[in-house]
Structures are given as C-alpha cells and as structure tokens.
N, C-alpha and C positions, 0 to 999 in steps of 0.2 A: 633669405629672411630667417632670422634667428627666433626660436620659439619663445625666448624670454621676453621679447618685445611685443608679443601678441597679447591682447586683452582677452579676458574670459569670454566676452560676448563674441569676439571674432572666432575664437576657438570653437565655441558652441555652434556658430553659423557654419563653419567648415564641417563639423561633425554631422550636422543636420543635412548638409548638401550631399555628404557621402553616404550616411547610414539612414537617413530619413528621420521622421519625427519620433521614432521609437528609441532613439539613442538617449544617452544620459542627460539629466536635467542641467540647466544652467547653474544651479546651486552646486551640484556635484562637480561640474567643470571648475567652478571657482575654488572649491575645496582642493581638488587635485592640483590646480595651478599654484595655489599657495604652498602646498606641500613640496612641489618641485622647485619653487623659488627658494624654499628653506633648505634645499639641498638633497631632497629625496631623489633617488635614481632608479628605484625598482617600481614596476607597475603592478606587481603581485601583492596580495594581501600579506601583512605581517603575521608572524606566528602569534597566537593568542594564548595567554595562560587560561587555565580554567579546567573544569572537570572533563575528563575524556568521555567519549560516548560509549557507555557500557550497557545501555538499556536494552539493546537487542543482541547481547552476546548469547552464546549457546546455553548458559546456565539459566538466564532469565527466560529465554524462549521455552526451555524444557519445563521450568517451574510454572509458567502461565499455561502451557499445554496440559500439564498434570491437573491443575485446578479446574480447567474447563472440561476436561474429559471425566473428571469425578462428578461434576454437576453441570450439565449443559445449559441450565437455566440461570447460571450465575451472572450477575451484572458486573460491569467493569469496576465499580466501586467495591463490590464485595470480593472481587478477585484479588485486591490488594491485601486483604486480611490474612488469608491462609498461606501467603508466600513464605518460604523458609527464611530463617534468619540469614542475613548477609546479602539478600537480594532486595534492594530498595529501589524500586522504580515507580515513577509517577503514573497518574491516571492516563495521560495522553500517550505515554510509552506503552502501556498495556493495550490501549486501543490500536496503536500502530502494530504491535506484535500480533494481535488477533486478526486484524484485517489484512495487513501487508505481508507479514512473515508467514503466519500460519494459514492464510487464505480462508479464514472463517468469516461468516456473515450472520447477522441476527435474523432468524426466521421464527416468527411466532414465539418470541421471547426465549429462543434457544440458539446457541451457537452451533452452526453446522458447517462442515467443510464445503467449500465451493466446488471442489472437484470430486469425481466419483472415486471410491476406493477400488482396489482390485476385486474385492468381493462383489461390489455393485456392478462392475464391468462384466464380471462372469455371469451374474444374474441377468443382465441385459442381453448378453449373448445367447444364453439358454432360452430366454423368452423369444428372441428373434428366430432361433431355430424351430421352436414350437410353432410359431406363426407360419413359417415356411412349410412345415409338415402339414399343418391344418389347411394351408392353401393348396397343397398338392392333393389333399383328400377331398376338399369341398369346392375348390375352384374359386371363381370370382364371387360367388354367393357369400363367401366368408366376409367380404368387405362390408356388407350390410349389417353384420352382427358385431362390429368393432366400434367401441366408443373411445375416442382419442382425447388427450388432455395435455397438460403441461408436462415437461420432462424433468422437473425438479425432483430430486430424491431427498425426501425429508423423513427421517425415521423417528418415531416416538417411542421413547423408552424411559421409564421412571424407575431408576434403581432403588 
C-alpha cells in the first residue's frame, strides 16, 4: 500500500490504533498529508527566522541577579527599570530567570533563594552540634524543652 493513496482519516485511524488517543489531531494529519503531497520529504520542523533566544544569557542573568540582590523587595515590573543599557528582556523572561535560573521564590514580598547558602548550611551544622551536646548533658529531658517549626530560612534585612 502506498502512502499517497491513504486518506487523512485512515492515516489518523492508524495513528490512534498505534499511539492511542493522545496522538496528533485529524487536522494536523490533514496538514502534514497535504505538505507531503506537495513534495515535502522531511518530518522535522523547518528552520525559522526570528530573534534568537538571548533572554537567559549570562549577561541578562547577572543583571537581574544584581537588581534583586540590591533590593529583595523589587517587583518583576520594577526589575525592568534598572537593567543596564543593552539588556532588553521582557517581563516573562525576568520571571523565568528569577524562578528557573536563579531559583528564587517570592516570600512575604521578598525574593529569597530556594536553596541554603554555604553560610546557612554551616549555621545549621553548628546548631545540630549544639543540640547533640545539650542532649549529652541533659538526656531525653531536653526534648520537652524544644519547640519545632518549619525549616524555611528567610532572612529579613532592609539595607
């Protein structure tokens, strides 16, 4: 059976039987079929002209990091204002840089890192050693004097 003689409906039925209902729609099958009937031979996307993705390059990431570290309460919209000349990125790109690249999240109107810094890890280690020493000194009675809570590290500083 030659593929050129198949209708889009039959091709779609075959795709559904092999790949299930999650395969491409009948409209997309019709579009691809017409492209192949017109002589297309490649199943990969064609090269597109347009602007290259530069929003998450090192210069843009460094500029956004500097703005946020200067003022942790800055909003995404206000982050766009102090960016240096030559770095023109949109609001959504700044959000992507903050959340995905720099791993910041908004906590109480401030941008804070999601991961602990080396200093925070050292402080946590020292606190654990202090608790172990207190447990050696006081035994299990120490547990009745400890109040526990969430382990989020949020530092408040207003420069």
